[in-house]
VEXNU-260656 format. One record per residue (C-alpha): x, y, z; residue in three letters. Coordinates in nm, 2 decimals. Example, Ala and Ser with C-alpha at 12.3 -4.5 7.8 and 13.67 -1.06 7.14 Angstrom:
+--------+--------+--------+------+
!      X !      Y !      Z ! resn !
+--------+--------+--------+------+
!   1.23 !  -0.45 !   0.78 !  ALA !
!   1.37 !  -0.11 !   0.71 !  SER !
+--------+--------+--------+------+
***
This chain:
+--------+--------+--------+------+
!      X !      Y !      Z ! resn !
+--------+--------+--------+------+
!   5.47 !   4.08 !  -3.56 !  MET !
!   5.58 !   3.88 !  -3.26 !  ARG !
!   5.65 !   3.57 !  -3.46 !  GLY !
!   5.90 !   3.76 !  -3.68 !  ASP !
!   6.06 !   3.91 !  -3.38 !  ARG !
!   6.10 !   3.58 !  -3.21 !  LEU !
!   6.27 !   3.44 !  -3.52 !  LEU !
!   6.49 !   3.75 !  -3.54 !  SER !
!   6.60 !   3.70 !  -3.18 !  ILE !
!   6.68 !   3.33 !  -3.24 !  LEU !
!   6.89 !   3.41 !  -3.54 !  LEU !
!   7.07 !   3.70 !  -3.38 !  ILE !
!   7.16 !   3.47 !  -3.09 !  LEU !
!   7.28 !   3.20 !  -3.33 !  GLN !
!   7.50 !   3.46 !  -3.49 !  GLY !
!   7.67 !   3.57 !  -3.17 !  ARG !
!   7.81 !   3.39 !  -2.87 !  ARG !
!   7.65 !   3.63 !  -2.62 !  ARG !
!   7.45 !   3.96 !  -2.63 !  THR !
!   7.24 !   4.16 !  -2.39 !  THR !
!   6.87 !   4.23 !  -2.36 !  ALA !
!   6.94 !   4.60 !  -2.41 !  ARG !
!   7.13 !   4.53 !  -2.73 !  ALA !
!   6.85 !   4.31 !  -2.86 !  LEU !
!   6.59 !   4.58 !  -2.77 !  ALA !
!   6.78 !   4.85 !  -2.95 !  GLU !
!   6.83 !   4.64 !  -3.26 !  GLN !
!   6.47 !   4.53 !  -3.28 !  LEU !
!   6.33 !   4.87 !  -3.16 !  GLU !
!   6.13 !   4.74 !  -2.87 !  VAL !
!   6.16 !   4.76 !  -2.49 !  SER !
!   6.38 !   4.54 !  -2.27 !  GLU !
!   6.07 !   4.42 !  -2.10 !  ARG !
!   5.94 !   4.29 !  -2.44 !  THR !
!   6.27 !   4.12 !  -2.50 !  ILE !
!   6.25 !   3.94 !  -2.17 !  TYR !
!   5.89 !   3.82 !  -2.25 !  ARG !
!   6.01 !   3.70 !  -2.59 !  ASP !
!   6.30 !   3.51 !  -2.43 !  LEU !
!   6.06 !   3.34 !  -2.19 !  ASP !
!   5.84 !   3.24 !  -2.49 !  ALA !
!   6.14 !   3.09 !  -2.67 !  LEU !
!   6.23 !   2.89 !  -2.36 !  SER !
!   5.88 !   2.76 !  -2.33 !  LEU !
!   5.90 !   2.65 !  -2.69 !  ALA !
!   6.20 !   2.44 !  -2.62 !  GLY !
!   6.48 !   2.68 !  -2.73 !  VAL !
!   6.77 !   2.65 !  -2.49 !  PRO !
!   6.82 !   3.02 !  -2.40 !  VAL !
!   7.06 !   3.09 !  -2.11 !  ARG !
!   7.08 !   3.42 !  -1.92 !  ALA !
!   7.36 !   3.52 !  -1.69 !  GLN !
!   7.34 !   3.81 !  -1.45 !  GLN !
!   7.61 !   4.05 !  -1.35 !  GLY !
!   7.91 !   4.20 !  -1.52 !  ARG !
!   8.00 !   4.02 !  -1.84 !  GLY !
!   7.67 !   3.84 !  -1.84 !  GLY !
!   7.40 !   3.84 !  -2.11 !  GLY !
!   7.18 !   3.61 !  -2.31 !  VAL !
!   7.30 !   3.32 !  -2.53 !  GLU !
!   7.20 !   2.99 !  -2.67 !  LEU !
!   7.34 !   2.67 !  -2.53 !  LEU !
!   7.63 !   2.53 !  -2.74 !  PRO !
!   7.55 !   2.32 !  -3.05 !  HIS !
!   7.19 !   2.44 !  -3.08 !  TYR !
!   7.10 !   2.60 !  -3.41 !  ARG !
!   6.84 !   2.60 !  -3.69 !  THR !
!   7.02 !   2.49 !  -4.00 !  ASP !
!   6.99 !   2.63 !  -4.36 !  LEU !
!   7.06 !   2.30 !  -4.54 !  THR !
!   7.20 !   2.26 !  -4.89 !  GLY !
!   7.38 !   2.59 !  -4.92 !  MET !
!   7.76 !   2.59 !  -4.97 !  THR !
!   8.00 !   2.84 !  -4.84 !  GLU !
!   8.06 !   2.98 !  -5.19 !  ARG !
!   7.68 !   3.01 !  -5.25 !  GLU !
!   7.64 !   3.20 !  -4.92 !  ALA !
!   7.92 !   3.44 !  -5.02 !  ARG !
!   7.76 !   3.50 !  -5.36 !  ALA !
!   7.42 !   3.58 !  -5.20 !  VAL !
!   7.58 !   3.81 !  -4.94 !  LEU !
!   7.75 !   4.03 !  -5.21 !  VAL !
!   7.48 !   4.00 !  -5.47 !  SER !
!   7.26 !   4.28 !  -5.33 !  GLY !
!   7.35 !   4.63 !  -5.45 !  VAL !
!   7.28 !   4.86 !  -5.16 !  SER !
!   7.21 !   5.18 !  -5.35 !  GLY !
!   6.93 !   5.05 !  -5.58 !  PRO !
!   6.78 !   4.84 !  -5.30 !  LEU !
!   6.77 !   5.14 !  -5.07 !  ALA !
!   6.60 !   5.34 !  -5.35 !  ASP !
!   6.33 !   5.08 !  -5.35 !  LEU !
!   6.29 !   5.09 !  -4.97 !  GLY !
!   6.43 !   4.74 !  -4.92 !  LEU !
!   6.75 !   4.83 !  -4.74 !  GLY !
!   6.63 !   4.71 !  -4.40 !  GLU !
!   6.48 !   4.39 !  -4.55 !  ASP !
!   6.81 !   4.30 !  -4.72 !  VAL !
!   6.99 !   4.36 !  -4.39 !  ALA !
!   6.75 !   4.13 !  -4.21 !  GLY !
!   6.78 !   3.86 !  -4.47 !  ALA !
!   7.16 !   3.87 !  -4.46 !  ARG !
!   7.15 !   3.85 !  -4.08 !  ARG !
!   6.92 !   3.54 !  -4.10 !  LYS !
!   7.13 !   3.38 !  -4.36 !  LEU !
!   7.45 !   3.43 !  -4.16 !  LEU !
!   7.29 !   3.29 !  -3.84 !  ALA !
!   7.16 !   2.98 !  -4.02 !  ALA !
!   7.51 !   2.89 !  -4.16 !  LEU !
!   7.72 !   2.63 !  -3.99 !  PRO !
!   8.00 !   2.78 !  -3.77 !  GLU !
!   8.29 !   2.70 !  -4.00 !  PRO !
!   8.12 !   2.87 !  -4.30 !  SER !
!   7.99 !   3.17 !  -4.11 !  ARG !
!   8.31 !   3.37 !  -4.07 !  ALA !
!   8.41 !   3.33 !  -4.43 !  SER !
!   8.07 !   3.43 !  -4.56 !  ALA !
!   8.04 !   3.72 !  -4.32 !  GLU !
!   8.36 !   3.87 !  -4.45 !  GLY !
!   8.23 !   3.86 !  -4.81 !  ALA !
!   8.08 !   4.21 !  -4.78 !  ALA !
!   8.40 !   4.35 !  -4.65 !  GLN !
!   8.59 !   4.22 !  -4.95 !  ARG !
!   8.35 !   4.29 !  -5.24 !  ILE !
!   8.14 !   4.61 !  -5.27 !  HIS !
!   7.92 !   4.68 !  -5.57 !  LEU !
!   7.87 !   5.05 !  -5.65 !  ASP !
!   7.63 !   5.09 !  -5.95 !  PRO !
!   7.67 !   5.47 !  -5.98 !  GLY !
!   7.91 !   5.67 !  -6.21 !  ARG !
!   8.15 !   5.93 !  -6.10 !  TRP !
!   8.02 !   6.29 !  -6.07 !  PHE !
!   7.66 !   6.17 !  -6.15 !  GLN !
!   7.38 !   6.39 !  -6.01 !  MET !
!   7.13 !   6.19 !  -5.80 !  PRO !
!   6.82 !   6.08 !  -5.99 !  GLU !
!   6.47 !   6.17 !  -5.88 !  ASP !
!   6.35 !   5.84 !  -5.73 !  THR !
!   6.04 !   5.97 !  -5.54 !  ARG !
!   5.80 !   5.76 !  -5.75 !  HIS !
!   5.98 !   5.43 !  -5.71 !  LEU !
!   5.78 !   5.31 !  -5.41 !  GLY !
!   5.45 !   5.36 !  -5.59 !  ALA !
!   5.58 !   5.20 !  -5.91 !  LEU !
!   5.71 !   4.90 !  -5.71 !  LEU !
!   5.37 !   4.86 !  -5.54 !  GLU !
!   5.19 !   4.87 !  -5.88 !  ALA !
!   5.43 !   4.61 !  -6.02 !  ILE !
!   5.39 !   4.37 !  -5.72 !  TRP !
!   5.01 !   4.41 !  -5.72 !  ARG !
!   4.98 !   4.41 !  -6.10 !  GLN !
!   4.77 !   4.72 !  -6.10 !  ARG !
!   4.74 !   4.96 !  -6.40 !  ARG !
!   4.87 !   5.32 !  -6.37 !  LEU !
!   4.78 !   5.66 !  -6.50 !  ARG !
!   5.12 !   5.81 !  -6.59 !  LEU !
!   5.21 !   6.18 !  -6.65 !  HIS !
!   5.54 !   6.18 !  -6.82 !  TYR !
!   5.79 !   6.42 !  -6.97 !  ARG !
!   6.00 !   6.29 !  -7.26 !  ALA !
!   6.36 !   6.38 !  -7.34 !  ALA !
!   6.24 !   6.64 !  -7.58 !  ASP !
!   6.02 !   6.81 !  -7.32 !  GLY !
!   5.69 !   6.69 !  -7.45 !  LYS !
!   5.44 !   6.58 !  -7.18 !  GLU !
!   5.21 !   6.29 !  -7.22 !  THR !
!   4.94 !   6.12 !  -7.02 !  ARG !
!   4.86 !   5.75 !  -7.07 !  ARG !
!   4.75 !   5.43 !  -6.90 !  ARG !
!   5.01 !   5.17 !  -6.87 !  ILE !
!   5.07 !   4.82 !  -6.72 !  GLU !
!   5.40 !   4.83 !  -6.52 !  PRO !
!   5.60 !   4.51 !  -6.58 !  LEU !
!   5.94 !   4.58 !  -6.41 !  GLY !
!   6.21 !   4.82 !  -6.29 !  LEU !
!   6.57 !   4.83 !  -6.41 !  VAL !
!   6.86 !   5.02 !  -6.25 !  ALA !
!   7.14 !   5.09 !  -6.50 !  LYS !
!   7.45 !   5.30 !  -6.39 !  ALA !
!   7.25 !   5.48 !  -6.12 !  GLY !
!   6.95 !   5.55 !  -6.34 !  THR !
!   6.61 !   5.38 !  -6.29 !  TRP !
!   6.39 !   5.28 !  -6.58 !  TYR !
!   6.03 !   5.15 !  -6.59 !  LEU !
!   5.94 !   4.88 !  -6.84 !  VAL !
!   5.56 !   4.89 !  -6.91 !  ALA !
!   5.30 !   4.76 !  -7.15 !  GLN !
!   5.13 !   5.04 !  -7.34 !  THR !
!   4.87 !   5.06 !  -7.62 !  SER !
!   5.17 !   5.06 !  -7.86 !  ARG !
!   5.35 !   4.76 !  -7.70 !  GLY !
!   5.63 !   4.74 !  -7.45 !  GLU !
!   5.80 !   5.07 !  -7.37 !  ARG !
!   6.08 !   5.20 !  -7.15 !  VAL !
!   6.03 !   5.51 !  -6.93 !  PHE !
!   6.30 !   5.69 !  -6.73 !  ARG !
!   6.17 !   5.71 !  -6.37 !  VAL !
!   6.32 !   6.06 !  -6.31 !  ALA !
!   6.10 !   6.20 !  -6.59 !  ARG !
!   5.77 !   6.07 !  -6.43 !  VAL !
!   5.59 !   6.39 !  -6.32 !  LEU !
!   5.30 !   6.21 !  -6.14 !  SER !
!   5.12 !   5.88 !  -6.13 !  LEU !
!   4.80 !   5.73 !  -6.01 !  THR !
!   4.75 !   5.38 !  -5.90 !  LEU !
!   4.42 !   5.25 !  -6.06 !  LEU !
!   4.19 !   4.98 !  -5.92 !  GLU !
!   4.21 !   4.78 !  -6.24 !  ALA !
!   4.44 !   4.48 !  -6.24 !  GLU !
!   4.61 !   4.33 !  -6.54 !  PHE !
!   4.77 !   4.00 !  -6.64 !  ASP !
!   5.14 !   3.99 !  -6.72 !  ARG !
!   5.23 !   3.89 !  -7.08 !  PRO !
!   5.28 !   3.51 !  -7.08 !  PRO !
!   5.65 !   3.43 !  -7.07 !  GLY !
!   5.77 !   3.79 !  -7.03 !  PHE !
!   6.14 !   3.79 !  -6.92 !  ASP !
!   6.25 !   4.13 !  -6.79 !  LEU !
!   6.62 !   4.06 !  -6.82 !  ALA !
!   6.59 !   3.93 !  -7.17 !  ALA !
!   6.37 !   4.22 !  -7.27 !  PHE !
!   6.62 !   4.47 !  -7.13 !  TRP !
!   6.91 !   4.31 !  -7.32 !  ARG !
!   6.72 !   4.33 !  -7.64 !  ARG !
!   6.60 !   4.69 !  -7.58 !  ALA !
!   6.95 !   4.80 !  -7.49 !  SER !
!   7.10 !   4.64 !  -7.80 !  SER !
!   6.84 !   4.81 !  -8.02 !  GLU !
!   6.89 !   5.14 !  -7.85 !  PHE !
!   7.27 !   5.14 !  -7.89 !  GLU !
!   7.26 !   5.03 !  -8.25 !  SER !
!   7.00 !   5.30 !  -8.33 !  GLY !
!   7.19 !   5.59 !  -8.18 !  VAL !
!   7.37 !   5.79 !  -8.45 !  PRO !
!   7.75 !   5.82 !  -8.37 !  ARG !
!   7.99 !   6.10 !  -8.46 !  TYR !
!   8.32 !   5.95 !  -8.58 !  HIS !
!   8.65 !   6.13 !  -8.56 !  ALA !
!   8.99 !   6.03 !  -8.69 !  ARG !
!   9.27 !   6.11 !  -8.44 !  LEU !
!   9.65 !   6.09 !  -8.43 !  ARG !
!   9.75 !   5.98 !  -8.09 !  VAL !
!  10.11 !   5.99 !  -7.95 !  ARG !
!  10.21 !   5.63 !  -7.88 !  ARG !
!  10.39 !   5.70 !  -7.55 !  GLU !
!  10.09 !   5.88 !  -7.41 !  ARG !
!   9.84 !   5.60 !  -7.47 !  ILE !
!   9.87 !   5.43 !  -7.13 !  PRO !
!   9.79 !   5.76 !  -6.94 !  THR !
!   9.51 !   5.91 !  -7.15 !  LEU !
!   9.27 !   6.08 !  -6.90 !  PRO !
!   8.90 !   6.04 !  -6.82 !  GLY !
!   8.62 !   5.85 !  -7.00 !  HIS !
!   8.73 !   5.97 !  -7.34 !  THR !
!   9.08 !   5.85 !  -7.26 !  GLY !
!   8.94 !   5.50 !  -7.18 !  ASP !
!   8.76 !   5.49 !  -7.52 !  VAL !
!   9.05 !   5.62 !  -7.71 !  VAL !
!   9.30 !   5.40 !  -7.53 !  ARG !
!   9.09 !   5.09 !  -7.62 !  ARG !
!   9.09 !   5.18 !  -7.99 !  HIS !
!   9.45 !   5.29 !  -7.98 !  ALA !
!   9.57 !   4.97 !  -7.83 !  GLU !
!   9.39 !   4.77 !  -8.09 !  GLU !
!   9.53 !   4.98 !  -8.37 !  ALA !
!   9.88 !   4.98 !  -8.23 !  ALA !
!   9.88 !   4.60 !  -8.18 !  ALA !
!   9.87 !   4.54 !  -8.55 !  GLY !
!  10.13 !   4.79 !  -8.65 !  ARG !
!  10.50 !   4.83 !  -8.62 !  ALA !
!  10.60 !   4.96 !  -8.28 !  GLY !
!  10.85 !   5.22 !  -8.40 !  ASP !
!  10.60 !   5.48 !  -8.51 !  ALA !
!  10.58 !   5.78 !  -8.27 !  ALA !
!  10.20 !   5.80 !  -8.32 !  SER !
!   9.90 !   5.59 !  -8.43 !  VAL !
!   9.59 !   5.70 !  -8.63 !  GLU !
!   9.26 !   5.56 !  -8.54 !  LEU !
!   8.88 !   5.62 !  -8.58 !  GLU !
!   8.70 !   5.69 !  -8.25 !  VAL !
!   8.32 !   5.70 !  -8.21 !  PRO !
!   8.16 !   5.98 !  -8.00 !  PHE !
!   7.79 !   6.03 !  -7.92 !  ASP !
!   7.77 !   6.36 !  -8.10 !  HIS !
!   7.98 !   6.66 !  -8.22 !  PHE !
!   8.00 !   6.84 !  -7.88 !  GLU !
!   8.10 !   6.52 !  -7.71 !  ASP !
!   8.38 !   6.48 !  -7.96 !  ALA !
!   8.50 !   6.84 !  -7.92 !  ARG !
!   8.50 !   6.81 !  -7.54 !  ALA !
!   8.67 !   6.47 !  -7.56 !  GLY !
!   8.95 !   6.58 !  -7.78 !  VAL !
!   9.01 !   6.89 !  -7.57 !  LEU !
!   9.03 !   6.67 !  -7.26 !  ALA !
!   9.32 !   6.47 !  -7.42 !  LEU !
!   9.53 !   6.79 !  -7.44 !  GLY !
!   9.85 !   6.75 !  -7.66 !  ASP !
!   9.83 !   6.37 !  -7.66 !  ALA !
!   9.60 !   6.36 !  -7.96 !  ALA !
!   9.53 !   6.58 !  -8.27 !  THR !
!   9.23 !   6.57 !  -8.51 !  VAL !
!   9.30 !   6.44 !  -8.86 !  VAL !
!   8.94 !   6.47 !  -8.97 !  GLU !
!   8.67 !   6.59 !  -9.00 !  PRO !
!   8.78 !   6.94 !  -9.06 !  ALA !
!   8.48 !   7.09 !  -8.87 !  GLU !
!   8.60 !   6.92 !  -8.55 !  LEU !
!   8.96 !   7.03 !  -8.60 !  ARG !
!   8.85 !   7.39 !  -8.66 !  ASP !
!   8.62 !   7.38 !  -8.35 !  ALA !
!   8.90 !   7.25 !  -8.13 !  VAL !
!   9.13 !   7.53 !  -8.26 !  LEU !
!   8.87 !   7.79 !  -8.21 !  ASP !
!   8.82 !   7.68 !  -7.85 !  THR !
!   9.20 !   7.68 !  -7.78 !  CYS !
!   9.23 !   8.03 !  -7.92 !  ARG !
!   8.94 !   8.15 !  -7.70 !  ALA !
!   9.11 !   8.00 !  -7.40 !  VAL !
!   9.44 !   8.17 !  -7.49 !  LEU !
!   9.26 !   8.51 !  -7.53 !  ARG !
!   9.08 !   8.46 !  -7.20 !  ALA !
!   9.41 !   8.40 !  -7.02 !  HIS !
!   9.61 !   8.65 !  -7.21 !  GLY !
+--------+--------+--------+------+
***
């Protein structure tokens, strides 16, 4: 729409001392002729646009003219500029919208605050993904987001973690991105449920609308659901003896978990012992075996015996394979 484009031109000019019609045309994906018509429209509306011909020329606003975004401090502007996580927003198809909003925000800031706020994204970057994580299937995110905005019911074909497929009608309430994985929170016939977006096989947007539950708070629901999930997941506990001098350099995710428990255990004991014993929780038996093997000779299994035997069996198999 032309009104949006005129506002974008105005804010771009506020954010720069001088630019060219060609640069504006490329950024806004229109022709230079369209840009010149828009500049004439801004002039007729009283915006002091000045154009200079020749080498080094371009388009600029007269000094001291600007639209002001009142009431926002420099710290608040920096917080807004680094708050958007590019990966999840791009998954939702909002990447260009976020870039436009940031550009408008920067252009509307007073000159002394603009440089500091503009540098925020170069100093803080938020990466929500984990190392070595396979990309999730996010092809249904756009349709889910549309259904959430429009409060429309969905017919959902879903495959659960155990492979069982179900078909049901749901009322989508919100989307949550956690460590690179997207989840859908929805109202079902059995109450509020969480679905992993990557396991959605297909969906159909229905004509029927729905009313959101009064007072529903997505963030509060997610905190509660996360706590219930974590407390309900059975854990496999192993008792390890860890060499004290190796604690600071234990490798990988398992090393981080073991180090945290080891440091707590070591803090309450005499510092002369060469090793420290501690109980470490793992998600399951295979996770414990892989974790202990990753620690190498820095840790040994005290109990349970089945884990110690499994680690020994694996080590013997590795020796045979390399013999």
